[in-house]
C-alpha positions as CSV (number, residue, x, y, z in Angstrom):
1,M,73.4,89.5,88.8
2,T,74.7,89.2,85.2
3,M,77.0,86.2,84.8
4,P,80.7,87.3,85.0
5,T,82.9,87.3,81.9
6,L,86.0,85.1,82.2
7,I,89.1,86.9,81.3
8,D,92.6,85.4,81.0
9,V,95.1,87.7,82.5
10,R,98.1,85.4,82.4
11,A,98.9,82.4,80.2
12,G,100.7,79.4,81.4
13,G,98.9,76.1,81.9
14,S,98.2,75.3,85.5
15,N,99.7,78.6,86.5
16,C,97.1,80.5,84.4
17,R,95.5,83.2,86.5
18,R,91.9,84.3,85.7
19,A,89.8,87.1,86.8
20,F,86.0,86.9,87.0
21,V,84.9,90.3,85.8
22,P,81.2,91.1,85.9
23,D,80.4,93.0,82.7
24,N,77.8,95.1,84.6
25,V,80.3,96.7,86.9
26,R,82.3,99.9,86.3
27,E,84.6,102.0,88.4
28,V,83.2,105.3,89.3
29,T,86.1,106.7,91.4
30,P,89.5,105.1,91.3
31,P,91.6,104.6,94.5
32,E,93.3,107.7,95.8
33,A,96.4,105.8,97.1
34,L,98.2,102.5,96.7
35,P,98.4,99.9,99.5
36,L,102.1,100.7,99.9
37,T,103.6,104.2,100.0
38,L,106.7,105.1,98.1
39,E,108.5,105.4,101.4
40,E,107.4,101.8,102.4
41,A,108.5,100.5,99.0
42,R,111.9,102.1,99.2
43,A,112.4,100.8,102.7
44,H,111.5,97.2,101.6
45,L,113.9,97.5,98.7
46,K,116.6,98.8,101.0
47,L,117.0,102.1,99.1
48,T,118.0,105.3,100.8
49,A,116.5,108.6,99.7
50,W,118.5,111.9,99.8
51,I,117.9,115.5,99.0
52,D,117.6,116.0,95.2
53,G,117.9,112.2,94.8
54,D,114.9,112.2,92.5
55,P,115.5,114.5,89.6
56,N,111.8,115.0,89.2
57,R,111.5,116.4,92.7
58,P,114.3,118.9,93.2
59,G,114.8,120.1,96.7
60,E,113.0,117.0,98.2
61,M,114.0,113.7,99.6
62,G,114.0,111.1,96.8
63,H,115.8,108.3,94.9
64,P,116.6,108.2,91.2
65,D,114.4,105.1,90.8
66,D,111.3,106.6,92.5
67,S,109.3,106.8,89.3
68,Q,110.2,103.3,88.2
69,I,109.4,102.0,91.7
70,M,105.9,103.5,91.6
71,D,105.3,102.1,88.1
72,F,106.2,98.7,89.3
73,L,104.1,99.0,92.4
74,A,101.1,100.2,90.4
75,G,101.5,97.3,88.0
76,A,101.7,94.8,90.8
77,V,98.6,96.2,92.4
78,G,96.8,96.0,89.0
79,E,97.6,92.3,88.7
80,I,95.3,91.5,91.7
81,D,93.1,94.6,92.3
82,A,89.5,95.1,91.1
83,P,88.0,95.3,88.7
84,N,90.4,93.4,86.4
85,G,92.8,91.7,88.8
86,W,92.9,88.0,89.3
87,L,92.3,88.1,93.0
88,G,88.7,89.3,92.5
89,R,88.9,91.7,95.5
90,A,89.0,95.5,95.9
91,I,92.3,96.3,97.6
92,A,92.5,100.1,97.9
93,P,89.1,101.7,98.6
94,R,87.3,103.0,95.5
95,T,83.7,103.6,94.3
96,L,82.1,101.1,92.0
97,A,78.7,100.9,90.4
98,V,76.8,97.8,89.4
99,T,73.9,98.1,86.9
100,L,70.8,95.8,87.0
101,E,68.1,95.1,84.5
102,R,65.7,95.2,87.4
103,L,66.3,96.2,91.0
104,E,66.5,93.2,93.2
105,P,68.6,91.9,96.1
106,V,72.2,91.3,94.8
107,A,75.5,90.3,96.3
108,L,77.9,93.1,95.5
109,P,81.1,92.0,93.7
110,F,84.7,92.7,94.7
111,P,84.7,92.4,98.5
112,P,85.1,93.8,101.0
113,T,82.1,96.1,100.7
114,L,82.4,99.2,102.8
115,E,79.0,100.9,102.1
116,V,76.3,101.5,99.6
117,V,76.5,105.2,98.5
118,K,73.2,105.3,96.7
119,I,70.7,103.3,94.6
120,S,69.3,104.9,91.5
121,V,66.4,103.6,89.5
122,V,64.9,104.6,86.1
123,N,61.8,106.6,86.8
124,A,58.3,105.5,85.8
125,A,58.5,107.6,82.5
126,G,61.8,105.8,81.6
127,D,63.6,109.1,80.8
128,A,65.7,109.8,84.0
129,L,67.2,108.3,87.1
130,E,65.9,108.9,90.6
131,D,67.6,108.0,93.8
132,L,66.0,105.9,96.5
133,V,65.9,107.5,99.9
134,D,68.6,106.6,102.4
135,G,67.5,103.8,104.7
136,S,65.5,101.9,102.0
137,W,68.2,99.2,101.8
138,R,70.4,97.3,104.1
139,L,73.6,95.2,103.8
140,V,73.7,91.6,105.1
141,P,76.5,89.1,104.9
142,D,76.4,86.6,102.1
143,G,79.5,84.3,102.3
144,L,82.5,86.4,101.2
145,F,80.2,89.1,99.9
146,M,77.7,91.6,101.3
147,R,74.2,91.4,99.8
148,V,72.2,94.6,99.4
149,E,68.4,94.1,99.9
150,P,65.3,96.2,100.8
151,A,65.2,97.4,104.4
152,P,62.4,95.7,106.4
153,G,59.0,97.0,105.3
154,V,60.4,98.6,102.1
155,T,59.3,97.5,98.6
156,W,61.7,98.3,95.8
157,P,60.5,99.3,92.3
158,T,61.3,96.6,89.8
159,R,62.9,98.9,87.2
160,P,66.4,99.1,85.8
161,A,68.8,100.4,88.4
162,A,72.4,101.3,89.4
163,I,73.9,100.6,92.8
164,V,76.9,102.8,93.7
165,F,79.0,101.4,96.5
166,R,82.5,101.6,98.0
167,A,84.7,98.6,98.4
168,G,88.2,97.9,99.5
169,Y,90.3,97.8,102.7
170,E,90.4,100.9,104.8
171,P,93.8,101.6,106.4
172,P,93.8,100.7,110.1
173,A,93.2,103.5,112.5
174,A,96.2,104.6,114.6
175,G,96.9,102.0,117.3
176,A,94.5,99.4,115.8
177,L,95.5,95.9,114.8
178,P,96.1,95.6,111.1
179,N,93.6,93.7,109.0
180,T,95.1,90.3,108.3
181,D,93.8,90.1,104.7
182,L,95.3,93.5,103.9
183,A,98.6,92.6,105.6
184,T,98.8,89.5,103.5
185,V,98.2,91.5,100.3
186,R,100.8,94.0,101.3
187,N,103.4,91.3,102.0
188,W,102.6,89.8,98.5
189,L,103.0,93.2,96.9
190,K,106.4,93.6,98.6
191,L,107.6,90.3,97.1
192,R,106.2,91.1,93.7
193,L,107.8,94.6,93.8
194,T,111.2,93.0,94.6
195,D,110.7,90.6,91.7
196,L,109.9,93.4,89.3
197,Y,112.6,95.8,90.5
198,M,115.4,93.3,90.6
199,N,114.6,92.0,87.2
200,G,113.8,95.3,85.5
201,G,110.1,94.5,85.1
202,S,110.8,92.0,82.3
203,L,111.8,88.7,83.9
204,S,109.9,87.0,86.7
205,N,111.9,85.5,89.5
206,M,108.9,84.5,91.7
207,G,109.9,80.9,91.3
208,T,112.7,81.5,93.8
209,A,110.0,82.0,96.4
210,P,107.5,79.2,95.8
211,Y,105.4,80.2,98.8
212,A,104.6,83.6,97.1
213,A,102.3,81.9,94.7
214,H,100.2,80.5,97.6
215,M,100.1,83.6,99.8
216,L,96.9,84.8,98.3
217,A,95.3,81.5,97.6
218,N,92.8,81.7,100.5
219,L,91.9,85.3,99.5
220,K,91.1,84.6,95.9
221,V,87.4,85.1,95.2
222,R,85.8,82.3,93.2
223,T,82.4,82.9,91.6
């Protein structure tokens, strides 16, 4: 895999947070939803919605700050979420693609990996992409990551390729126990949302909750 590019996303000495962003990865399809819903965000902030409360949604339940809340929530998610967030993980499920100069086994970035959608290689003529048949690869655990490699008995062509895959945390099924990693992320987001909302998005007050800075320490992906 191409060596990752180191990007500073926050200045501040020992508090500097960095994201390891592989320069051969792009987002194909963004997440369809955030890890917290507007209703969950309102409930956490102890805000009550009412009919016509949101002027942008006449006739519906809402709150005057709904748009601001969603902006703050999206910003908080962006701080940690792939591909540019400092946590180095995919939070909400999305589709990503990693390009390779030659097709070979590779640990897919931004865990958790959900599935490989397809693998495309440049054809022998070098003028088009062709997809490998389903079943010509498998996923195997590789530390925090999942490694995609040829299925037993399959030989891959050694040409430039793109691996399209889905990554992120799927919401738990009804009645199932929550994923502890996702639960920790959601709790951090609630604290960060409170910080942004109470301070108008311009002043951080996270210092009043020192444990907040350590909540995600064990989840941070280091490459």
